[in-house]
All heavy atoms as atom14 arrays in JSON, in Angstrom:
{
  "sequence": "MIKDDDEVLFFIKNEGNNKEMRAIWTNSETIIYSKALLFNNIWSKTDSTEVDTNE",
  "atom14_mask": [
    [1, 1, 1, 1, 1, 1, 1, 1, 0, 0, 0, 0, 0, 0],
    [1, 1, 1, 1, 1, 1, 1, 1, 0, 0, 0, 0, 0, 0],
    [1, 1, 1, 1, 1, 1, 1, 1, 1, 0, 0, 0, 0, 0],
    [1, 1, 1, 1, 1, 1, 1, 1, 0, 0, 0, 0, 0, 0],
    [1, 1, 1, 1, 1, 1, 1, 1, 0, 0, 0, 0, 0, 0],
    [1, 1, 1, 1, 1, 1, 1, 1, 0, 0, 0, 0, 0, 0],
    [1, 1, 1, 1, 1, 1, 1, 1, 1, 0, 0, 0, 0, 0],
    [1, 1, 1, 1, 1, 1, 1, 0, 0, 0, 0, 0, 0, 0],
    [1, 1, 1, 1, 1, 1, 1, 1, 0, 0, 0, 0, 0, 0],
    [1, 1, 1, 1, 1, 1, 1, 1, 1, 1, 1, 0, 0, 0],
    [1, 1, 1, 1, 1, 1, 1, 1, 1, 1, 1, 0, 0, 0],
    [1, 1, 1, 1, 1, 1, 1, 1, 0, 0, 0, 0, 0, 0],
    [1, 1, 1, 1, 1, 1, 1, 1, 1, 0, 0, 0, 0, 0],
    [1, 1, 1, 1, 1, 1, 1, 1, 0, 0, 0, 0, 0, 0],
    [1, 1, 1, 1, 1, 1, 1, 1, 1, 0, 0, 0, 0, 0],
    [1, 1, 1, 1, 0, 0, 0, 0, 0, 0, 0, 0, 0, 0],
    [1, 1, 1, 1, 1, 1, 1, 1, 0, 0, 0, 0, 0, 0],
    [1, 1, 1, 1, 1, 1, 1, 1, 0, 0, 0, 0, 0, 0],
    [1, 1, 1, 1, 1, 1, 1, 1, 1, 0, 0, 0, 0, 0],
    [1, 1, 1, 1, 1, 1, 1, 1, 1, 0, 0, 0, 0, 0],
    [1, 1, 1, 1, 1, 1, 1, 1, 0, 0, 0, 0, 0, 0],
    [1, 1, 1, 1, 1, 1, 1, 1, 1, 1, 1, 0, 0, 0],
    [1, 1, 1, 1, 1, 0, 0, 0, 0, 0, 0, 0, 0, 0],
    [1, 1, 1, 1, 1, 1, 1, 1, 0, 0, 0, 0, 0, 0],
    [1, 1, 1, 1, 1, 1, 1, 1, 1, 1, 1, 1, 1, 1],
    [1, 1, 1, 1, 1, 1, 1, 0, 0, 0, 0, 0, 0, 0],
    [1, 1, 1, 1, 1, 1, 1, 1, 0, 0, 0, 0, 0, 0],
    [1, 1, 1, 1, 1, 1, 0, 0, 0, 0, 0, 0, 0, 0],
    [1, 1, 1, 1, 1, 1, 1, 1, 1, 0, 0, 0, 0, 0],
    [1, 1, 1, 1, 1, 1, 1, 0, 0, 0, 0, 0, 0, 0],
    [1, 1, 1, 1, 1, 1, 1, 1, 0, 0, 0, 0, 0, 0],
    [1, 1, 1, 1, 1, 1, 1, 1, 0, 0, 0, 0, 0, 0],
    [1, 1, 1, 1, 1, 1, 1, 1, 1, 1, 1, 1, 0, 0],
    [1, 1, 1, 1, 1, 1, 0, 0, 0, 0, 0, 0, 0, 0],
    [1, 1, 1, 1, 1, 1, 1, 1, 1, 0, 0, 0, 0, 0],
    [1, 1, 1, 1, 1, 0, 0, 0, 0, 0, 0, 0, 0, 0],
    [1, 1, 1, 1, 1, 1, 1, 1, 0, 0, 0, 0, 0, 0],
    [1, 1, 1, 1, 1, 1, 1, 1, 0, 0, 0, 0, 0, 0],
    [1, 1, 1, 1, 1, 1, 1, 1, 1, 1, 1, 0, 0, 0],
    [1, 1, 1, 1, 1, 1, 1, 1, 0, 0, 0, 0, 0, 0],
    [1, 1, 1, 1, 1, 1, 1, 1, 0, 0, 0, 0, 0, 0],
    [1, 1, 1, 1, 1, 1, 1, 1, 0, 0, 0, 0, 0, 0],
    [1, 1, 1, 1, 1, 1, 1, 1, 1, 1, 1, 1, 1, 1],
    [1, 1, 1, 1, 1, 1, 0, 0, 0, 0, 0, 0, 0, 0],
    [1, 1, 1, 1, 1, 1, 1, 1, 1, 0, 0, 0, 0, 0],
    [1, 1, 1, 1, 1, 1, 1, 0, 0, 0, 0, 0, 0, 0],
    [1, 1, 1, 1, 1, 1, 1, 1, 0, 0, 0, 0, 0, 0],
    [1, 1, 1, 1, 1, 1, 0, 0, 0, 0, 0, 0, 0, 0],
    [1, 1, 1, 1, 1, 1, 1, 0, 0, 0, 0, 0, 0, 0],
    [1, 1, 1, 1, 1, 1, 1, 1, 1, 0, 0, 0, 0, 0],
    [1, 1, 1, 1, 1, 1, 1, 0, 0, 0, 0, 0, 0, 0],
    [1, 1, 1, 1, 1, 1, 1, 1, 0, 0, 0, 0, 0, 0],
    [1, 1, 1, 1, 1, 1, 1, 0, 0, 0, 0, 0, 0, 0],
    [1, 1, 1, 1, 1, 1, 1, 1, 0, 0, 0, 0, 0, 0],
    [1, 1, 1, 1, 1, 1, 1, 1, 1, 0, 0, 0, 0, 0]
  ],
  "atom14_positions": [
    [[13.91, -11.59, 5.71], [15.25, -12.08, 5.69], [15.32, -13.31, 6.59], [14.79, -13.29, 7.68], [16.22, -11.03, 6.22], [16.36, -9.84, 5.33], [17.66, -8.73, 5.92], [16.7, -7.79, 7.1], [0.0, 0.0, 0.0], [0.0, 0.0, 0.0], [0.0, 0.0, 0.0], [0.0, 0.0, 0.0], [0.0, 0.0, 0.0], [0.0, 0.0, 0.0]],
    [[15.98, -14.32, 6.1], [16.2, -15.53, 6.89], [17.7, -15.66, 7.11], [18.48, -15.59, 6.16], [15.66, -16.77, 6.17], [14.16, -16.62, 5.93], [15.96, -18.03, 6.98], [13.56, -17.69, 5.05], [0.0, 0.0, 0.0], [0.0, 0.0, 0.0], [0.0, 0.0, 0.0], [0.0, 0.0, 0.0], [0.0, 0.0, 0.0], [0.0, 0.0, 0.0]],
    [[18.1, -15.83, 8.36], [19.52, -15.91, 8.69], [19.84, -17.3, 9.23], [19.33, -17.7, 10.27], [19.89, -14.87, 9.74], [21.34, -14.91, 10.17], [21.57, -13.91, 11.29], [22.94, -14.09, 11.86], [22.96, -15.06, 12.95], [0.0, 0.0, 0.0], [0.0, 0.0, 0.0], [0.0, 0.0, 0.0], [0.0, 0.0, 0.0], [0.0, 0.0, 0.0]],
    [[20.67, -18.02, 8.5], [21.19, -19.32, 8.93], [20.11, -20.32, 9.35], [20.36, -21.19, 10.18], [22.17, -19.15, 10.09], [23.36, -18.27, 9.74], [23.75, -18.29, 8.56], [23.88, -17.59, 10.64], [0.0, 0.0, 0.0], [0.0, 0.0, 0.0], [0.0, 0.0, 0.0], [0.0, 0.0, 0.0], [0.0, 0.0, 0.0], [0.0, 0.0, 0.0]],
    [[18.93, -20.18, 8.82], [17.79, -21.04, 9.2], [17.57, -21.05, 10.71], [17.01, -21.99, 11.27], [17.97, -22.47, 8.69], [17.83, -22.56, 7.18], [17.05, -21.77, 6.61], [18.49, -23.41, 6.57], [0.0, 0.0, 0.0], [0.0, 0.0, 0.0], [0.0, 0.0, 0.0], [0.0, 0.0, 0.0], [0.0, 0.0, 0.0], [0.0, 0.0, 0.0]],
    [[18.01, -19.97, 11.39], [17.84, -19.84, 12.84], [16.94, -18.68, 13.23], [16.31, -18.71, 14.29], [19.2, -19.59, 13.53], [20.03, -20.84, 13.66], [19.44, -21.94, 13.67], [21.26, -20.72, 13.75], [0.0, 0.0, 0.0], [0.0, 0.0, 0.0], [0.0, 0.0, 0.0], [0.0, 0.0, 0.0], [0.0, 0.0, 0.0], [0.0, 0.0, 0.0]],
    [[16.91, -17.66, 12.4], [16.16, -16.45, 12.71], [15.5, -15.94, 11.43], [16.0, -16.16, 10.34], [17.09, -15.36, 13.23], [17.9, -15.72, 14.44], [18.92, -14.67, 14.75], [18.58, -13.74, 15.51], [20.05, -14.77, 14.23], [0.0, 0.0, 0.0], [0.0, 0.0, 0.0], [0.0, 0.0, 0.0], [0.0, 0.0, 0.0], [0.0, 0.0, 0.0]],
    [[14.39, -15.24, 11.63], [13.74, -14.61, 10.49], [13.28, -13.21, 10.9], [12.88, -12.98, 12.04], [12.56, -15.45, 9.94], [11.42, -15.54, 10.93], [12.05, -14.92, 8.62], [0.0, 0.0, 0.0], [0.0, 0.0, 0.0], [0.0, 0.0, 0.0], [0.0, 0.0, 0.0], [0.0, 0.0, 0.0], [0.0, 0.0, 0.0], [0.0, 0.0, 0.0]],
    [[13.43, -12.28, 9.98], [12.97, -10.91, 10.16], [12.11, -10.6, 8.95], [12.56, -10.73, 7.82], [14.16, -9.95, 10.24], [13.85, -8.47, 10.37], [13.24, -8.17, 11.73], [15.11, -7.65, 10.16], [0.0, 0.0, 0.0], [0.0, 0.0, 0.0], [0.0, 0.0, 0.0], [0.0, 0.0, 0.0], [0.0, 0.0, 0.0], [0.0, 0.0, 0.0]],
    [[10.87, -10.24, 9.2], [10.03, -9.87, 8.06], [9.3, -8.58, 8.37], [9.05, -8.23, 9.51], [9.09, -11.0, 7.62], [8.17, -11.54, 8.67], [6.85, -11.16, 8.73], [8.63, -12.5, 9.57], [6.0, -11.68, 9.68], [7.78, -13.03, 10.52], [6.47, -12.61, 10.57], [0.0, 0.0, 0.0], [0.0, 0.0, 0.0], [0.0, 0.0, 0.0]],
    [[9.01, -7.85, 7.3], [8.46, -6.51, 7.4], [7.0, -6.52, 7.02], [6.59, -7.22, 6.09], [9.24, -5.55, 6.51], [10.66, -5.39, 6.92], [11.65, -6.26, 6.45], [11.03, -4.4, 7.81], [12.96, -6.13, 6.85], [12.35, -4.26, 8.21], [13.31, -5.13, 7.73], [0.0, 0.0, 0.0], [0.0, 0.0, 0.0], [0.0, 0.0, 0.0]],
    [[6.23, -5.7, 7.72], [4.8, -5.58, 7.46], [4.5, -4.1, 7.24], [4.85, -3.26, 8.07], [3.97, -6.11, 8.66], [4.3, -7.57, 8.92], [2.49, -5.92, 8.4], [3.69, -8.1, 10.19], [0.0, 0.0, 0.0], [0.0, 0.0, 0.0], [0.0, 0.0, 0.0], [0.0, 0.0, 0.0], [0.0, 0.0, 0.0], [0.0, 0.0, 0.0]],
    [[3.88, -3.81, 6.11], [3.52, -2.43, 5.8], [2.03, -2.26, 5.98], [1.23, -3.09, 5.51], [3.93, -2.1, 4.37], [3.76, -0.65, 4.01], [4.42, -0.31, 2.69], [3.5, -0.67, 1.56], [3.97, -0.2, 0.26], [0.0, 0.0, 0.0], [0.0, 0.0, 0.0], [0.0, 0.0, 0.0], [0.0, 0.0, 0.0], [0.0, 0.0, 0.0]],
    [[1.64, -1.2, 6.65], [0.23, -0.87, 6.85], [-0.33, -0.39, 5.51], [0.18, 0.56, 4.93], [0.09, 0.2, 7.93], [-1.35, 0.48, 8.28], [-2.27, 0.05, 7.59], [-1.55, 1.2, 9.37], [0.0, 0.0, 0.0], [0.0, 0.0, 0.0], [0.0, 0.0, 0.0], [0.0, 0.0, 0.0], [0.0, 0.0, 0.0], [0.0, 0.0, 0.0]],
    [[-1.37, -1.04, 5.05], [-1.95, -0.72, 3.74], [-2.4, 0.73, 3.65], [-2.25, 1.37, 2.63], [-3.15, -1.65, 3.46], [-3.66, -1.58, 2.05], [-2.7, -2.2, 1.05], [-2.0, -3.14, 1.4], [-2.67, -1.73, -0.1], [0.0, 0.0, 0.0], [0.0, 0.0, 0.0], [0.0, 0.0, 0.0], [0.0, 0.0, 0.0], [0.0, 0.0, 0.0]],
    [[-2.93, 1.29, 4.74], [-3.44, 2.65, 4.72], [-2.39, 3.71, 4.97], [-2.63, 4.88, 4.77], [0.0, 0.0, 0.0], [0.0, 0.0, 0.0], [0.0, 0.0, 0.0], [0.0, 0.0, 0.0], [0.0, 0.0, 0.0], [0.0, 0.0, 0.0], [0.0, 0.0, 0.0], [0.0, 0.0, 0.0], [0.0, 0.0, 0.0], [0.0, 0.0, 0.0]],
    [[-1.21, 3.31, 5.42], [-0.17, 4.28, 5.77], [1.16, 3.83, 5.16], [1.84, 2.97, 5.7], [-0.05, 4.39, 7.29], [0.93, 5.45, 7.74], [1.62, 6.05, 6.92], [0.99, 5.68, 9.03], [0.0, 0.0, 0.0], [0.0, 0.0, 0.0], [0.0, 0.0, 0.0], [0.0, 0.0, 0.0], [0.0, 0.0, 0.0], [0.0, 0.0, 0.0]],
    [[1.54, 4.44, 4.05], [2.75, 4.04, 3.34], [4.03, 4.41, 4.09], [5.09, 3.9, 3.79], [2.79, 4.65, 1.94], [1.77, 4.01, 1.03], [1.37, 2.87, 1.24], [1.34, 4.73, 0.02], [0.0, 0.0, 0.0], [0.0, 0.0, 0.0], [0.0, 0.0, 0.0], [0.0, 0.0, 0.0], [0.0, 0.0, 0.0], [0.0, 0.0, 0.0]],
    [[3.95, 5.31, 5.06], [5.14, 5.75, 5.78], [5.47, 4.84, 6.95], [6.59, 4.84, 7.43], [4.95, 7.17, 6.29], [4.83, 8.2, 5.18], [4.65, 9.57, 5.73], [4.49, 10.58, 4.6], [4.26, 11.92, 5.12], [0.0, 0.0, 0.0], [0.0, 0.0, 0.0], [0.0, 0.0, 0.0], [0.0, 0.0, 0.0], [0.0, 0.0, 0.0]],
    [[4.5, 4.09, 7.43], [4.72, 3.27, 8.62], [4.95, 1.82, 8.25], [4.16, 1.2, 7.56], [3.51, 3.38, 9.55], [3.73, 2.72, 10.88], [2.58, 2.99, 11.83], [2.08, 4.13, 11.86], [2.19, 2.04, 12.53], [0.0, 0.0, 0.0], [0.0, 0.0, 0.0], [0.0, 0.0, 0.0], [0.0, 0.0, 0.0], [0.0, 0.0, 0.0]],
    [[6.07, 1.29, 8.72], [6.4, -0.11, 8.48], [6.87, -0.72, 9.79], [7.53, -0.05, 10.59], [7.5, -0.22, 7.42], [7.77, -1.65, 7.01], [9.04, -1.78, 5.72], [8.17, -1.11, 4.33], [0.0, 0.0, 0.0], [0.0, 0.0, 0.0], [0.0, 0.0, 0.0], [0.0, 0.0, 0.0], [0.0, 0.0, 0.0], [0.0, 0.0, 0.0]],
    [[6.53, -1.96, 10.01], [6.95, -2.65, 11.22], [7.72, -3.9, 10.82], [7.52, -4.45, 9.75], [5.75, -3.03, 12.06], [4.97, -1.82, 12.52], [3.81, -2.21, 13.38], [2.98, -1.06, 13.63], [3.02, -0.35, 14.75], [3.85, -0.69, 15.71], [2.23, 0.68, 14.91], [0.0, 0.0, 0.0], [0.0, 0.0, 0.0], [0.0, 0.0, 0.0]],
    [[8.58, -4.33, 11.71], [9.35, -5.55, 11.48], [9.08, -6.52, 12.62], [8.89, -6.1, 13.77], [10.83, -5.24, 11.4], [0.0, 0.0, 0.0], [0.0, 0.0, 0.0], [0.0, 0.0, 0.0], [0.0, 0.0, 0.0], [0.0, 0.0, 0.0], [0.0, 0.0, 0.0], [0.0, 0.0, 0.0], [0.0, 0.0, 0.0], [0.0, 0.0, 0.0]],
    [[9.07, -7.78, 12.29], [8.91, -8.83, 13.29], [10.1, -9.76, 13.2], [10.45, -10.23, 12.11], [7.59, -9.62, 13.06], [6.4, -8.7, 13.21], [7.51, -10.81, 14.0], [5.07, -9.34, 12.88], [0.0, 0.0, 0.0], [0.0, 0.0, 0.0], [0.0, 0.0, 0.0], [0.0, 0.0, 0.0], [0.0, 0.0, 0.0], [0.0, 0.0, 0.0]],
    [[10.74, -10.0, 14.33], [11.85, -10.94, 14.42], [11.38, -12.13, 15.23], [10.64, -12.0, 16.2], [13.04, -10.31, 15.14], [14.1, -11.31, 15.46], [15.14, -11.67, 14.67], [14.21, -12.12, 16.63], [15.89, -12.64, 15.28], [15.34, -12.95, 16.5], [13.45, -12.24, 17.8], [15.73, -13.85, 17.46], [13.85, -13.15, 18.76], [14.98, -13.94, 18.59]],
    [[11.78, -13.33, 14.8], [11.47, -14.52, 15.57], [12.53, -15.59, 15.33], [13.2, -15.59, 14.31], [10.07, -15.08, 15.23], [9.78, -16.17, 16.1], [9.97, -15.53, 13.8], [0.0, 0.0, 0.0], [0.0, 0.0, 0.0], [0.0, 0.0, 0.0], [0.0, 0.0, 0.0], [0.0, 0.0, 0.0], [0.0, 0.0, 0.0], [0.0, 0.0, 0.0]],
    [[12.62, -16.48, 16.29], [13.46, -17.66, 16.12], [12.6, -18.92, 16.19], [13.09, -20.01, 16.44], [14.59, -17.7, 17.16], [14.08, -17.76, 18.58], [12.89, -17.64, 18.84], [14.99, -17.91, 19.52], [0.0, 0.0, 0.0], [0.0, 0.0, 0.0], [0.0, 0.0, 0.0], [0.0, 0.0, 0.0], [0.0, 0.0, 0.0], [0.0, 0.0, 0.0]],
    [[11.32, -18.76, 15.94], [10.37, -19.87, 15.92], [10.66, -20.78, 14.72], [10.61, -20.33, 13.57], [8.94, -19.34, 15.83], [8.04, -20.37, 15.45], [0.0, 0.0, 0.0], [0.0, 0.0, 0.0], [0.0, 0.0, 0.0], [0.0, 0.0, 0.0], [0.0, 0.0, 0.0], [0.0, 0.0, 0.0], [0.0, 0.0, 0.0], [0.0, 0.0, 0.0]],
    [[10.96, -22.03, 14.98], [11.29, -22.97, 13.9], [10.14, -23.11, 12.91], [10.37, -23.22, 11.71], [11.65, -24.33, 14.49], [12.95, -24.34, 15.25], [13.27, -25.7, 15.85], [12.65, -26.7, 15.44], [14.14, -25.75, 16.73], [0.0, 0.0, 0.0], [0.0, 0.0, 0.0], [0.0, 0.0, 0.0], [0.0, 0.0, 0.0], [0.0, 0.0, 0.0]],
    [[8.92, -23.08, 13.38], [7.76, -23.24, 12.51], [7.62, -22.06, 11.56], [7.39, -22.24, 10.36], [6.47, -23.38, 13.35], [6.64, -24.46, 14.26], [5.27, -23.62, 12.48], [0.0, 0.0, 0.0], [0.0, 0.0, 0.0], [0.0, 0.0, 0.0], [0.0, 0.0, 0.0], [0.0, 0.0, 0.0], [0.0, 0.0, 0.0], [0.0, 0.0, 0.0]],
    [[7.79, -20.85, 12.07], [7.67, -19.67, 11.22], [8.84, -19.6, 10.24], [8.66, -19.28, 9.06], [7.55, -18.38, 12.06], [6.24, -18.42, 12.85], [7.63, -17.14, 11.19], [6.05, -17.28, 13.81], [0.0, 0.0, 0.0], [0.0, 0.0, 0.0], [0.0, 0.0, 0.0], [0.0, 0.0, 0.0], [0.0, 0.0, 0.0], [0.0, 0.0, 0.0]],
    [[10.05, -19.9, 10.71], [11.22, -19.9, 9.82], [11.02, -20.91, 8.69], [11.26, -20.61, 7.52], [12.5, -20.22, 10.61], [12.79, -19.1, 11.6], [13.68, -20.42, 9.66], [13.84, -19.46, 12.64], [0.0, 0.0, 0.0], [0.0, 0.0, 0.0], [0.0, 0.0, 0.0], [0.0, 0.0, 0.0], [0.0, 0.0, 0.0], [0.0, 0.0, 0.0]],
    [[10.55, -22.1, 9.04], [10.32, -23.13, 8.03], [9.29, -22.67, 7.01], [9.49, -22.81, 5.8], [9.87, -24.43, 8.7], [9.52, -25.51, 7.71], [10.51, -26.23, 7.06], [8.19, -25.79, 7.41], [10.19, -27.22, 6.14], [7.87, -26.78, 6.5], [8.86, -27.48, 5.87], [8.54, -28.44, 4.95], [0.0, 0.0, 0.0], [0.0, 0.0, 0.0]],
    [[8.19, -22.08, 7.48], [7.13, -21.66, 6.55], [7.59, -20.52, 5.65], [7.28, -20.5, 4.46], [5.86, -21.28, 7.3], [6.05, -20.12, 8.07], [0.0, 0.0, 0.0], [0.0, 0.0, 0.0], [0.0, 0.0, 0.0], [0.0, 0.0, 0.0], [0.0, 0.0, 0.0], [0.0, 0.0, 0.0], [0.0, 0.0, 0.0], [0.0, 0.0, 0.0]],
    [[8.35, -19.57, 6.19], [8.87, -18.46, 5.37], [9.89, -18.98, 4.34], [9.89, -18.54, 3.2], [9.51, -17.38, 6.23], [8.54, -16.65, 7.13], [7.6, -15.8, 6.34], [6.69, -15.02, 7.27], [5.61, -14.37, 6.56], [0.0, 0.0, 0.0], [0.0, 0.0, 0.0], [0.0, 0.0, 0.0], [0.0, 0.0, 0.0], [0.0, 0.0, 0.0]],
    [[10.75, -19.9, 4.75], [11.74, -20.47, 3.82], [11.04, -21.26, 2.72], [11.43, -21.2, 1.55], [12.73, -21.35, 4.57], [0.0, 0.0, 0.0], [0.0, 0.0, 0.0], [0.0, 0.0, 0.0], [0.0, 0.0, 0.0], [0.0, 0.0, 0.0], [0.0, 0.0, 0.0], [0.0, 0.0, 0.0], [0.0, 0.0, 0.0], [0.0, 0.0, 0.0]],
    [[10.03, -22.01, 3.09], [9.27, -22.79, 2.12], [8.59, -21.87, 1.1], [8.64, -22.11, -0.11], [8.22, -23.64, 2.85], [7.52, -24.73, 2.09], [8.51, -25.79, 1.62], [6.45, -25.36, 2.97], [0.0, 0.0, 0.0], [0.0, 0.0, 0.0], [0.0, 0.0, 0.0], [0.0, 0.0, 0.0], [0.0, 0.0, 0.0], [0.0, 0.0, 0.0]],
    [[7.99, -20.8, 1.58], [7.35, -19.82, 0.7], [8.37, -19.19, -0.23], [8.15, -19.09, -1.44], [6.65, -18.75, 1.53], [6.0, -17.61, 0.76], [4.88, -18.14, -0.12], [5.48, -16.57, 1.73], [0.0, 0.0, 0.0], [0.0, 0.0, 0.0], [0.0, 0.0, 0.0], [0.0, 0.0, 0.0], [0.0, 0.0, 0.0], [0.0, 0.0, 0.0]],
    [[9.51, -18.75, 0.31], [10.55, -18.14, -0.51], [11.04, -19.1, -1.58], [11.14, -18.75, -2.76], [11.73, -17.69, 0.35], [12.88, -17.18, -0.46], [12.87, -15.89, -0.97], [13.95, -18.0, -0.76], [13.93, -15.42, -1.74], [15.01, -17.54, -1.53], [15.0, -16.26, -2.01], [0.0, 0.0, 0.0], [0.0, 0.0, 0.0], [0.0, 0.0, 0.0]],
    [[11.36, -20.32, -1.19], [11.89, -21.31, -2.15], [10.87, -21.64, -3.23], [11.23, -21.84, -4.39], [12.33, -22.57, -1.42], [13.57, -22.34, -0.59], [14.39, -21.49, -0.92], [13.71, -23.08, 0.49], [0.0, 0.0, 0.0], [0.0, 0.0, 0.0], [0.0, 0.0, 0.0], [0.0, 0.0, 0.0], [0.0, 0.0, 0.0], [0.0, 0.0, 0.0]],
    [[9.61, -21.68, -2.87], [8.55, -21.96, -3.84], [8.46, -20.83, -4.86], [8.41, -21.07, -6.07], [7.22, -22.15, -3.12], [6.11, -22.59, -4.04], [5.85, -21.95, -5.05], [5.46, -23.67, -3.69], [0.0, 0.0, 0.0], [0.0, 0.0, 0.0], [0.0, 0.0, 0.0], [0.0, 0.0, 0.0], [0.0, 0.0, 0.0], [0.0, 0.0, 0.0]],
    [[8.46, -19.6, -4.39], [8.39, -18.44, -5.3], [9.65, -18.35, -6.14], [9.59, -18.1, -7.34], [8.15, -17.15, -4.5], [6.76, -17.17, -3.87], [8.33, -15.92, -5.38], [6.5, -16.05, -2.89], [0.0, 0.0, 0.0], [0.0, 0.0, 0.0], [0.0, 0.0, 0.0], [0.0, 0.0, 0.0], [0.0, 0.0, 0.0], [0.0, 0.0, 0.0]],
    [[10.81, -18.56, -5.52], [12.09, -18.46, -6.24], [12.17, -19.5, -7.35], [12.64, -19.2, -8.45], [13.24, -18.65, -5.25], [14.58, -18.42, -5.89], [15.45, -19.36, -6.32], [15.19, -17.16, -6.16], [16.57, -18.78, -6.84], [16.44, -17.42, -6.76], [14.8, -15.84, -5.95], [17.3, -16.41, -7.16], [15.67, -14.84, -6.36], [16.89, -15.13, -6.95]],
    [[11.7, -20.71, -7.1], [11.79, -21.77, -8.11], [10.89, -21.49, -9.32], [11.15, -21.99, -10.4], [11.44, -23.13, -7.5], [10.06, -23.19, -7.18], [0.0, 0.0, 0.0], [0.0, 0.0, 0.0], [0.0, 0.0, 0.0], [0.0, 0.0, 0.0], [0.0, 0.0, 0.0], [0.0, 0.0, 0.0], [0.0, 0.0, 0.0], [0.0, 0.0, 0.0]],
    [[9.87, -20.65, -9.13], [8.96, -20.32, -10.23], [9.38, -19.06, -10.97], [8.76, -18.67, -11.95], [7.54, -20.14, -9.68], [6.95, -21.43, -9.17], [5.56, -21.22, -8.63], [5.02, -22.55, -8.12], [3.68, -22.42, -7.58], [0.0, 0.0, 0.0], [0.0, 0.0, 0.0], [0.0, 0.0, 0.0], [0.0, 0.0, 0.0], [0.0, 0.0, 0.0]],
    [[10.46, -18.42, -10.52], [10.94, -17.19, -11.16], [11.64, -17.52, -12.46], [12.48, -18.41, -12.53], [11.92, -16.45, -10.22], [11.27, -16.18, -9.0], [12.38, -15.16, -10.85], [0.0, 0.0, 0.0], [0.0, 0.0, 0.0], [0.0, 0.0, 0.0], [0.0, 0.0, 0.0], [0.0, 0.0, 0.0], [0.0, 0.0, 0.0], [0.0, 0.0, 0.0]],
    [[11.31, -16.78, -13.47], [11.95, -16.92, -14.77], [13.34, -16.29, -14.67], [13.46, -15.11, -14.34], [11.12, -16.23, -15.85], [11.68, -16.4, -17.25], [12.73, -17.04, -17.41], [11.05, -15.89, -18.18], [0.0, 0.0, 0.0], [0.0, 0.0, 0.0], [0.0, 0.0, 0.0], [0.0, 0.0, 0.0], [0.0, 0.0, 0.0], [0.0, 0.0, 0.0]],
    [[14.37, -17.06, -14.96], [15.74, -16.55, -14.81], [16.01, -15.37, -15.72], [16.93, -14.58, -15.47], [16.76, -17.66, -15.05], [16.64, -18.13, -16.37], [0.0, 0.0, 0.0], [0.0, 0.0, 0.0], [0.0, 0.0, 0.0], [0.0, 0.0, 0.0], [0.0, 0.0, 0.0], [0.0, 0.0, 0.0], [0.0, 0.0, 0.0], [0.0, 0.0, 0.0]],
    [[15.24, -15.16, -16.77], [15.44, -14.01, -17.65], [14.91, -12.74, -17.01], [15.24, -11.65, -17.45], [14.76, -14.22, -19.02], [13.36, -14.4, -18.83], [15.34, -15.41, -19.74], [0.0, 0.0, 0.0], [0.0, 0.0, 0.0], [0.0, 0.0, 0.0], [0.0, 0.0, 0.0], [0.0, 0.0, 0.0], [0.0, 0.0, 0.0], [0.0, 0.0, 0.0]],
    [[14.08, -12.87, -15.96], [13.55, -11.7, -15.27], [14.54, -11.11, -14.28], [14.44, -9.98, -13.88], [12.27, -12.05, -14.51], [11.12, -12.43, -15.41], [9.88, -12.83, -14.58], [9.84, -12.51, -13.39], [9.0, -13.45, -15.16], [0.0, 0.0, 0.0], [0.0, 0.0, 0.0], [0.0, 0.0, 0.0], [0.0, 0.0, 0.0], [0.0, 0.0, 0.0]],
    [[15.53, -11.87, -13.87], [16.5, -11.44, -12.86], [17.57, -10.6, -13.53], [18.23, -11.05, -14.47], [17.11, -12.65, -12.14], [18.15, -12.2, -11.14], [16.03, -13.48, -11.48], [0.0, 0.0, 0.0], [0.0, 0.0, 0.0], [0.0, 0.0, 0.0], [0.0, 0.0, 0.0], [0.0, 0.0, 0.0], [0.0, 0.0, 0.0], [0.0, 0.0, 0.0]],
    [[17.77, -9.39, -13.05], [18.79, -8.49, -13.59], [20.08, -8.73, -12.83], [20.2, -8.4, -11.66], [18.34, -7.03, -13.44], [19.32, -6.06, -14.08], [20.27, -6.52, -14.76], [19.13, -4.85, -13.92], [0.0, 0.0, 0.0], [0.0, 0.0, 0.0], [0.0, 0.0, 0.0], [0.0, 0.0, 0.0], [0.0, 0.0, 0.0], [0.0, 0.0, 0.0]],
    [[21.09, -9.28, -13.5], [22.35, -9.6, -12.86], [23.38, -8.5, -13.04], [24.52, -8.66, -12.66], [22.92, -10.93, -13.41], [23.07, -10.79, -14.83], [22.01, -12.08, -13.09], [0.0, 0.0, 0.0], [0.0, 0.0, 0.0], [0.0, 0.0, 0.0], [0.0, 0.0, 0.0], [0.0, 0.0, 0.0], [0.0, 0.0, 0.0], [0.0, 0.0, 0.0]],
    [[22.98, -7.39, -13.63], [23.93, -6.29, -13.89], [23.94, -5.25, -12.78], [24.43, -4.16, -12.96], [23.58, -5.59, -15.22], [23.82, -6.51, -16.38], [24.75, -7.32, -16.37], [22.97, -6.42, -17.4], [0.0, 0.0, 0.0], [0.0, 0.0, 0.0], [0.0, 0.0, 0.0], [0.0, 0.0, 0.0], [0.0, 0.0, 0.0], [0.0, 0.0, 0.0]],
    [[23.4, -5.55, -11.63], [23.36, -4.56, -10.54], [24.66, -4.5, -9.81], [25.41, -5.33, -9.64], [22.23, -4.91, -9.58], [20.89, -4.69, -10.23], [19.74, -4.94, -9.26], [19.96, -4.92, -8.03], [18.65, -5.17, -9.73], [0.0, 0.0, 0.0], [0.0, 0.0, 0.0], [0.0, 0.0, 0.0], [0.0, 0.0, 0.0], [0.0, 0.0, 0.0]]
  ]
}
């Protein structure tokens, strides 16, 4: 999750343990920028027909 381009919270799941998940919060501009860039890149490649708007 990216909040106001000021903070980012992202979750990391341990591959060997499906029950354990950790979250990392940061206000590092570099990490926020890289996560936003990654999200925007993936989002722009998403086929709009794949998105279910009936939720």
